[in-house]
N, C-alpha and C positions, 0 to 999 in steps of 0.2 A: 834556601836561607830559611830562617830561622823567626816566628815573631812572636813575643808576649805582648801580655795588655800590661796595665797597671801594675805594680810593684809596690807589696807591703813589707813591712821589716822583718818578717819573718819568713819572708820571701827571697830576699837579698843575696844570698849565697847557693842556697837549692833550686832557684829557678832560673832568675835573670842570667849570673855568672855563670852559675853549670850550663846552662844553655847555649850562651854566647862561646863557652870555651871547650865547645864538643871536637870540635876540628872542622867544622863546615865552614865554608866561605861565605860569610856574609849573614847578617839576621838584626833584628832589631827590636824593641821594648822602648816601655815609658817609666817615665818617674816624673812627679811631680817637682818640682822647684822655682825660683822666680826669676831667673836667666842660666842660659847656658853655663855660665863660667862657676854657676852655685851646686851644676852636677856632681862633680868631686867631691863635695863636702855634705849634699844631702845622700849620696848612696854610705859616705864614712856612717853617719846619723843611722841609714838602718843597717848597715852591718852590723854595728856594734851594737843594737837593739837584738840582733841576729844571734850575737855571739863572737863574731870573725872580728878580728883585731885588726888595726891602720895598715902595719905592713901586708899582712895576708890579701887585705881589701885592696888597697893598691897594687900589690901584683898582680891579682884577677882582672882588675879596670884596665890595668895596662895590657894583659892580653887578649882582654875580649872586646873592648870598646875603640873605635877609632876617632868614630864623628858626634857630636851632638847636635841636633837640628831643632831650635827652641822656637816652639810658637807661642803664638798670643793671639787673641781675639780685636777684629777690628771694633769700630763704632758700631757697624751691623749686625755684630755679634756671631760673625766668620772668623774660624782660626784662618791664622796664615804665617807663614815663615818668617821669624824676624831676625833670625841671626842663626850661623855653621860656626860651631868652632870645632877642630880637632883637638885631642888630647896629646898630649907630651908626657914626658918626667922629669922632674925634676933630677939634681944630684945625690938626692936621698933617696929617689926611686918613688917621691910621690908622684900623683898624675895631677896634671893641672891642665884646662884647655888655651887655647890660642884662636882668639878671632878669626877667621878665614872669609867670612860673607859676612855685612851687616844690611840692613835694609835702610837706603836713606830714600832722598829726593828723587823720584824718576827709575827708583828699582834697586837692585843691589850692588853694595859697594866690595871691590874684593880690598881684604884687610891683610893682615901679618902673614896667615896663615894659608890664605891662598893657592901657592904652589903646591904646599903639602896636599890639600884638598884635590886639587886636580890630579896628584900621581896617584893618591887613594882610588879616584874610579875612572883613572883611565886617560883625563885630561877628554874628558867626554864636555865639560861646562866648555 
């Protein structure tokens, strides 16, 4: 598995997407976004700043990423998982997220993308 730290504009295609598209199974990286559903748009903005066009970026995203885990800080300042989304492509080939798990009263609540998440992780949940 490959792991990368925070990604800035000039690093989008040269580090994150390139590293995740090397043929190795698994990997992770971080990107700042306000919610899991905002990650494709955030990467679009960073990719544009790095000179990558929208179609190429979404092709790279679809090949490189399967899951987005969104963290928030709790009242004590600790980070915790707030939601997990899986990625899919629309008819135009653009990547979008589908909620798989969200944090609710008493724990995580399965969402529309739950079965896809389970299949990606081999039913481990």
